[in-house]
N, C-alpha and C positions, 0 to 999 in steps of 0.2 A: 722695618726691613721688608716685610711682606708687601706693604703698599708700594715701595720702590720697585720691587720685582715685577709687580703687576704693570706698573707704568712702562717699564722697559720692554716687557713682552708685547704690550699693545703697540709700542713705537716701532718694533722691529720690521713689520711688514712695509713700512714706508720706504725702507731701504732694501726692498726685495729684489730689485734688478741686479743681476750679477753676470759675470762672464762664465759661460759653460763650454767645456771641451766636448766636441761632438765628432761624429764620423759620418761619412757617406761613401757609397760605392760609385766609382767613376772609372770608365774604361777597364772594368773588371778588377780594380784595385780598391782596397779600403783606404780612404784618405781622412786625415784629421784636420779639423778646423776649430776655431774659437768663435763663439757666438755671443753677442750682446743684444738683448731686446729690451728697450727702455720701458720703464713703468708708464702706465697711463695711455698707451696707444689704443685707438678706437678702431674696431674692425670695419667700421663704415668710412674711415678716413685713412686710406693707404699712405704709408710713410716711405721715405727714401731708404735706400740700402747702399752702404759703402763696402766694397770688397777691398780689404787692405792687404798689401803684399809686402812682407817683411824684408828687412835687410839681410845681407849674407851673414851666416852664422847665427841667426836668430830663429824664432818661430812665430807662428801667427798670433800668439798671445801678446807679444811685445808692442804691436801697434794698436791692437784692439784695446788694450789696457790704457794706453795714452789717449785714445779717442773717446773713451767711455764718458768722462764728465760732459763733454760737449754733446755727445750723442744723447745722453739723458735729457739735457736741456732742450735740444732741438728736435727730439723724437726721431732719431735715426737708428736703424738697425745696422749692426756691424757684423761682418764675418771675415775672419782672417785665416785662410788656409795655410798649412805648412807646405813648403816646397818638398819635392821628392828627395833631393840632396840638400842637406841643411845649409851648405855654403853657397848655393846658387839656384836660380830658377832656369828651367829649360822647357822647350817645346819639342814634341807634343805632350810630354809626360805631365806638365803642370798647366797646360792651357793650349788653345782656348777651351777645349771640351770640359776640363775640370771646372773652370770658372762658370761655364754655362750650366753644368750639372748642379753646381752649388747654388747658383741663383735660382734655378727652377725648383730645386727641392725646398728652398726657403719660401718661395712664392706660394707653394702648396700648403704651407703651414701658417704663414703670417700675412697680414695686410700690407703688402709691399706695392708701391707704385712702380709698375714695370717700366715706365718711361723715365724714372729717376733712379737708375742704378748706376753707381759711379765706381771708379777705380782710384785708389790712393796707394802710392808706393814710395818706399824709402830705399835709396842706394841701389843694390841689385834688384830690389823690388820695384824701384822707380823705372829702371830700364825695361823691366818686364811689363809694367803697367803701360808704358808708352807703346810697346810692341803689341800687346793684346788689345789695347784700346783702338789703335789704328787698324788692326786686322778686323776687329769686330765693332766698327764705328757706328753700325746701325743697331747695335745691341746695348752698348754702354752709352750713357748720356754725356759724360765728360770725364776728363782725367785730371788729377792733381798729383804732383810728385814733389818730393824733397830730396835734394842731393843726388841728382841723376841727369843723364843726357843720353841721347840716342847715338849709339856707335855709328860712325860714318859708313861702315860696311853694311849696316842695316837700314840705311836711309831710304832704300827703295820700298820699304814697307809703306811709306807714305802713299805710294802709288796704288796700293791695294784698298785704301780707304774709300768706301762708297759714300761717306758722309763726312763733312768737314767738322769732325768732333773737336770741341773746345779743349784746350790744354793749358793748365797752370803749372809753372815751374817755380819752385822756391829753392833758393840756393845761397850758400854763404860765399862771400868774396874770398875767404881764406880756406876753402875746402881743398885739401891736398889731393883728393882722389878725383874730383871733377873740377878742374880749373875753369874759371869763368869764361874763357874764350870758347871752350867746347860747349858749355851750357848756352851761351849766347848764340852759338852757331846752330844748335838744335832749335832754339826759338826762331831764328832767322829763316831756317829752312822750312819750318812749319808754316810760317807766315808767307813765304814765297809760294808754297803749295796751296795757299788759300785758307789755311786753318786759323781760327782764333787762338792765338798763343800769347800768354802773358808771362813775363818773368819778374819775380820779386827778388831783388838782390839784397841780402842781409849783410851790412858792413861788419867785417871782422868775425863773422860767423864761420865755423868750421863745418866738418861733416856730421857733427853731433846733433842728432835729431832729438834725443831723449830729454835733455835738460831744457829745451825750449819748445817742447811738443805743443804746449797749450797755445802759444802764439802762432806756431806753424799751422796747426790744425784750424785755427780760426781763419787764417788767410785762405787756406785751402777750401774750407766750407763756404766762405763768403763768395768764392768763385764758383764752386760746383753748384750751389743751390740756385744759381741763375739759369741753369740749363736743364732742358728735358727733351726727350725725343718726341718729335711732332707726330710721326706716324707709328704704326704698330712696330714694336721692336723686332728686329730680324737677325737671326744668328746664322752664320755661314761656317761650316766646319772646314777650317783651314789647317786641320791638325797635321797634314802631311805636306804643307807648303814649303817646308825647308828641312 
């Protein structure tokens, strides 16, 4: 029994990476986010960072938790902030300044490749990821979303993009909240404006991200990892643009 206990105690550090609940101060407010830093990262070899934006009625943990296995394998740092109001994301309270402050605070602590900072969002977080990525196209390297589309009334945000930021959209053909015609329209409009925009349509898939997260995240990461900002990342404070 003692021998078995010793073996278990020795093995525990192998699984040391875990999700931690953290806070930071942004725009004078204390904000909560969930952080995952994979085991085995080298300070001399900066790694990518994915900011995850949760769906309505959820919190930052729900996406970070589903991304964690792939992030450990691929050596990706994850950070999932909570929105101010649990059922929706809004500007300027949730971005872009909050996202910038979160990224910069993490860069000060961890070896993050500043040219490979990405956005991933689901549902309400997908809409917000599109908006924030288009607004801060010179700061985020690429965007991937699941179950989301850009509202027609917000399409003018594309005109604010200083860089043709690549976008991947993953959506189910049976999603009742985001019918495929609206999702396809978002892709088509992005392409008309000159963006790289890829749409993966999943037959018979609904709005449910959580039961198929592994497959969705792999599609998203296979897209995101191809892109990096060529020049020095540049952030523009558009907090009061709308």
